[in-house]
N, C-alpha and C positions, 0 to 999 in steps of 0.2 A: 594741185591735189586737193586743196581745201576750198570749199565753196559754201553752199547753202547750209542752213541749220536744220537739223532733224531732231525731234524730241525723242528721248529714250525714257523708259519707265523708271520711276524713282521719285525722290522728293528731296527737298532741301535746296541749297544754293546752286543756281545754274545747272539745272538738270539736262541742259541741251548739250549735244556733242556736235562739233562742227564737222560736217561731212559733205560730200558732193551731193548733188541733187539726183542721185540715182535711186529710184524707189525700191523699197523692200530690203534694204540692207546697207552695210557700210560701203563706201565708195571704192571701186576698183577691185574689191575682193571677188574671187571667182567661186561660184557655187559648183564646186568640183566633186562633192561627195554625195553619194546616194545611199540607200538602205544597205546594199551589199557592202559598200566601203565601210559604213559605220559598224556593221557586224564584225568585220575583220579588224577594225580599229579597236573595238572593245575587247575582242579575244586577245589581240596582240598586247594591249596595254594592261589588262587585268590579270591574265593568266601568267603568273611568275613561276617558272620551273623551280627556282630556289625555295619558294614557299612550299611546294610539294615536298622537297627534300627536308626542309625544316620541320614540317608537320610530321613526316614519317619518322624522323629521329625521336619523336615523343612516343611512338608506338601506336598500337591499335586504337587507343583512346582518342587519338587525333581525329579519327573518322567521326566520332561523336561530336567533337568540338567543331568540326567543319559544319555539321548539320545545325548545331546551335547557332553558330555565326551566320549561317545562311538565313535562319529564321529571324534572328533579332537584328541583323544589320543589312544583309544583302537584299532581301526582299523589300524591307522598308526603303532602302536607298533607291532601288529600281522604281518603285511606285512614286516616290517623292520626286525624283529627277524627271520622270516622264510627265508628271503633271506640271511641275515648274517650267519645264521647257515648252509646254503647251501655252502656259500663261505669258511667258516672256521668252520668245524664241530667238533672241538676238545674240550677236557676238559678245562674249564676255560671261555668259552663263551665270555662274555662282556669284560673281561680283554684282551683276544687275539684280539678281534675285534678292540678295541681302540688302542692297541699296534700296530697292523698292519697299522692302519690309521694314527696315530699321534706320534708313537715312544714309547720307553720304559717308560719315565716319565709319560705320560698321561695314558698309559695302567696300570701302577702300581696305579696311583691315582684313576682311576675308580674302580679297584678291592678293593683297600684299603677303599675308602669312602663307597662303597656298603656294604662291610662286617661290618664296624663299624655301619652303619645305621641300620642293622638288629640285631646287638647285643642289641640295645635298644628296637627294635620291639618285640623280643622274650618275654621279661618280661611282656609286655602289653598283649600279647596273653595268657601267662600263668595265669595272673590275671583274664582275661576274663573267661578262662576255669574253674578256681577254683570257680568263682562266679556263673557260670551257673550250675555247678554240684549241688549246694545247692537247685536248683529248681526241681531236679529230684524227691525229696520227698517233696511235698508242705508243708510249715510251719516248716520244720526240721531245727532247730538251725539257724535262720536267723542272729543271732548276729555274726556268724562266718564270714559273708561277710566283716566285718571290722576288723577281727582278723589278725594281722601280723603273729602270730604263725601258724594259719591254712593256710593262703595264702602262707607263706614261705615254710612250709613243703610240701604242696600239689604241689606247683610249682617246687620245687627242685626234688621231687620224679618223677614227670612226665617228667621233662627235662632230668634227668639222665637215666630214663628207656628208653626213645626214643633214646638218644645218644648211650647207650650201645647196644641197638638193632642194630643201624647203624654200630657199631664197629664189630658186628658179620656178617656184609656183607649186601649188597644192596638186595640180593635175599630174605633175611628175612625182612629187614627194609621196603622194598617197600610196604609190606602189611599194614603197619600203614597208609600210605597215600592212598593206594587203598581203604581200609575200610573207611577212612575219606572221600574220594571222593564219594563213594557210599552213605555214610551217608548224605553228603551234598545234593545229588540228592533226597534222600528220604524225608529229612526234608523240603526241598523247595517244593517238591510235596505236602507235608502235608500243608505247609503254603498257597500255591496257592489254593488247594482244600478247606481249611478252609475259606479262604477269599471268594471263590465262594459261599460256603454254607451260610456265613454270609450275603453276598449281596442279595442272592436269598430269604432268609427268613426274614431278618431284614432291608435291605438297608445298605448304607455305613455309618459307624460311623463318618467319616470325610467328610464333604460336598465337592464334587468335581464339579467344574464348569469350564468353559473355562477360566474365569478370574483367578481362583486359580491355573491354570497350568502355568501361566506366572511368571517367577522369577523376583524379583526386583534386577536388576544388579547394581543399585546404592548403594545397602546395603552391608556393610562389612560382614554380616552374610552369604549372598548369595555367595560372593567370597570365604569365608572360606569353606562353604559346597562344592562348586564346586571343590576346591583344594583337599578336602578329597575324593571326588568321582573319581578324576583322580588317586589319590593314590590307591583307591580300585581296579582300573583296572590294576595296575602293577602286574607283575608276569610271563609274557611270557619269560622274560630273564632268569628265573630260570632253565628251562629245559636244555638249551645248556650249562649251567655250568657243567652238567653231560655228556658232549658230547661223551667221550670215554667209557661210561657205558650204552649207548643206542644202541640197534641193528639197523643197517642201520640209523644212526643218523639223517642225513639231511631229509630223507623221513619221518621218524617217527615224528620228530619235526614239519614238515610242516603239516602232516595230523592231528596230535593231536591239533595243534593250530586252524585249521579250525573247527574241531568237538567241542572242548571245548569252543572255542570263541562263537559259537552259543548258547551253553548251558549257559554260564556265563552271556551273555547279557540278555537272556530271564529270568534267575533267578533274576538278579538285578531289572529289570523293573517290572516283574510280582510280585515278592516278595514284593517290596515296595508298590505296589498298594494293595496287599492283606493285609498288615499290616495296611494301612490307612483305609481299609474297616472294619477291625476287631476292631480297637481302634481309638479314637480321637488322632490326632497328638500330642497334649500336654500331653497325658498319656503314650506315648511310651518311655521306658527306653532304654538307650544305651546297657546295658548288658542283662536285662531280658525282653526286648520288645517282642521277638518272643514267649517265653513260656507264658508270660502274655496274649498275644493276642490269642494264641491257647487255653489257659485256659478259657478265656472269651467266646470263641466260644463253647468250650466243655460244660461249665456250661449251656449255653443257649440251647444247642442241646442235652443235656442228655448224654454227654461223659465226665465224670469228670476227666479221666486220659489223656485227649488230651494234656494239657499243660505239664504234666510230661513226656509224650512220646517225645514231642518236645525238652524238656530240655535234656533228655538222648541222643537223636540224635545229638543235638548241641554239647554236651560234646565230643561225638565220632568224630564229624566233626572238632572241634577245635584241638583235639589231632592229627588228620590226617593232618590238616594244619600245625601244629607245626612240625610234622615229615617231611613234604615236604620241609619246609624252612630250617630245620636243615640239612637235607640231601644235599640240593643244595648249601647253603651258605658255608658249611664247605669246599667245593671244592676250594674256593678262597684262603684261607691260604695254602691249600695243593699245589695248582699250584704255588703260589708265593714262597713257600718254595722250591718246586722242581726246580724253576727257579732261586734260590739263592737270590731273593729279600729280603726274610725273612729267619730266621734260617732254614737250610736245613732239620732239623729234622721234620719240619712240612710237608715235602714232603714224609715222610715214608709211606709205605704200609704194612699192617699186613700180615705176611708171610703165615698165614693159611686162613684168611677170605677175603683177597684182598680188605680191606677197608682203607681209609686214617685215621687211628685210632688216630694218634697224633693230627692232625688238629681237629678232632671231639672232643677229650678230652679237648684240649686247649680252643676251642670255648665254650664248656659246662661250663668250669671253669669261663670264662669271663662273660657268661650270668648269672651264679649263683651270681657273685658279683653285677651285674646290678640289678638283682631281689631283693637281700637283701637291696641294696641302695634305691630301690623304696618303700620299706615298712618299713624303719627303722626310720622314723621321718618326721615331717612336713617340716623342712628346706631342708632336702635331697629330700623329695617328690616334693617340689616346683622346685628344680633343675632338677628332673627327668622329670617334665612336660616340662621344657625348652628343655631337650634332645629329647623328643618326637617330638617337632617342628623341631629341628635340623635334626632328622631322615627323616622327610618329605623332608626337603630342600636337604639333601645329596642324598637321593634316586632319587629325580627328577633331580638333577644336573647330576647324572650318566646317566640318560636317555637322557639328552641333548648330552652327549658324544656318546651314542649308535646311536641316530638319525644322528648325524653329521658324524659318521664313514661310513655310507652306501654310500653316493654319492662319498666320497673320494675313497673308495675301488672299486666302480664301474668304476670310471674314470681311475684308475690305471690298471684295468683288461681289459680295452677296447682292443679288438682284440686278447685277450688270453682266453683260455678255463679254467677259474677260477670261478667255481660256476655257478649258473643260475640266470638270471635276472627275478625274480619272481613277481615284482611289475608291474601290467599292466599299459599301457599308455605310454611306451617309456621313453626316457631319461628325459623329463620334469617331468614326474610323479615321477621318482626316486629322484628328488630334492624336489618337492612340498609335497609329502606324508610325508617323514621324517621331512621336514621343518615345516609342520603343527604340527606334534607331538612334535618337539623341542620347538615350541612356547608355546604349552600347558604345557609341563614339566617346562619350564622356568617360566611361570605364576605361577604354583603351588609352585615353589621354592620361589619366591618373596612373595607370599601371606602367606606362612608358617612362614615367619619372622615378619609378622604384629603382634604387641602385642595384647593379648586378651583384651576385653573391661573392664574386672574387674581387670586388672593389676594395682598394686599400683604404680609401677615405669615403665611406658611403654618405656621410653627412655633407661633405664638400661636393660630392657628385650631385646630390639632391639640390643643394643651393645653386650650383652652376646651372643645372637643368631648368629649374623654375625661374631663376634669374635671367637666363638666356632667353627663354620664351617671353618673359615680361619685357625684356629690353627690345626684342623684335616688335612687340606690339606698341611699345612706347615710341620707337622710331617711326612706326606707321602713323601714330597719332600726330607726330610733328610734321611728317611729310604731307599728311592730309590737310593739316592746318595751313601749311605753306601753299598747297595746291588751291585751297579755297581762296586764299588771298590773291593768287594769280588770276583766278576766275573772276573775282570782283573787279579786277582792273581791266578785264577784257572789254572791248567796245560792244555795245548791245547789238 
């Protein structure tokens, strides 16, 4: 499996990765993804139905917040990722970009923090999926929604099914996210059409006036919702993690970002408006908001299965989103193992299926433990809620790294043919655009650490949140140091 040495972009101690002598990428990996696959991957991964419901709970002002988050984060993230992936289009994406800009330590910390942040994100997605499935058959065993046994068994079964499909190779696994992406487009078309029908026949269930569209920026609730909407727009970094498994990687990533970006922005804004039209904001649930809204429209319009159809599509959509995130995120421990930062076994590639099977299985094991911890009791559950906030903080902190990397790499590449300057507006725009995104990401990081209003010990919550994030980065520093020592002992 391991053979010749290939140089990877970066700087510092031993910037080489040991790979087979197959040109143009990492050995054994299959270039199974094209532009169409990438568009569906982005739609499945980024569009979160629960973000729609969460935004709609805030009322009509959430539409304005969507537009602001779109301008200050989503657009800068799209422009930044498509240029960075043009400059460094290899497996590992954000890890390699940060490493090339700031060195080994920061490259490792970015990959380490991003991977850990998603280990806690996965259980929340699994729990959302197990909850939404119960709405496929209205009134069927609603008590299962609070059952640790049901949620645990369902979540573990879905997690390992998707993981094992990934072990069998990306040519097979990509259809999970492709079907999920198509399901997302279909269910969102249903939501928008349902909202249009409700508006036309009955008017809006949520009053919408010019005043109601203005957010109260002095409110802590507004800041919290805005941070969540920024998080909802993250995901463009996922595609380049699969850089050596994408056909014509730089071009496919660039095209898929433009196409999916338009779809995602339209889905979030139009979908939120449709939910507010269908139901009063105070009646919208974070998990069941969409099927309940569609069921309400269906009952009033003589289509009783309208809500059940939405629930089924949402379950497919959530499974596809899980598949997209599992596929992309597993490439980080794979690349870090291949680069000797983590145990080398993580960099193994299945000899038959060409998949990073060890990294996938290790990741699934870690997510399984996190899922069981989330449902095993009130004390641990409270700790899990804290971890969710830490997830937001870590994810957005990594985005600060990504935005900061672009102007550094542009300046170093001045006068050399290294990638393409794809952000319009010249050198000043290459600083202002990622700078705007970095400010938005930093804002979300800070807001995520603010204790909830119902916290019994807000000061302790704050200390645990900040301390937990600091501990994760400290562990990353130690692991990177140990990895560098291993690299120094490797034969030349």
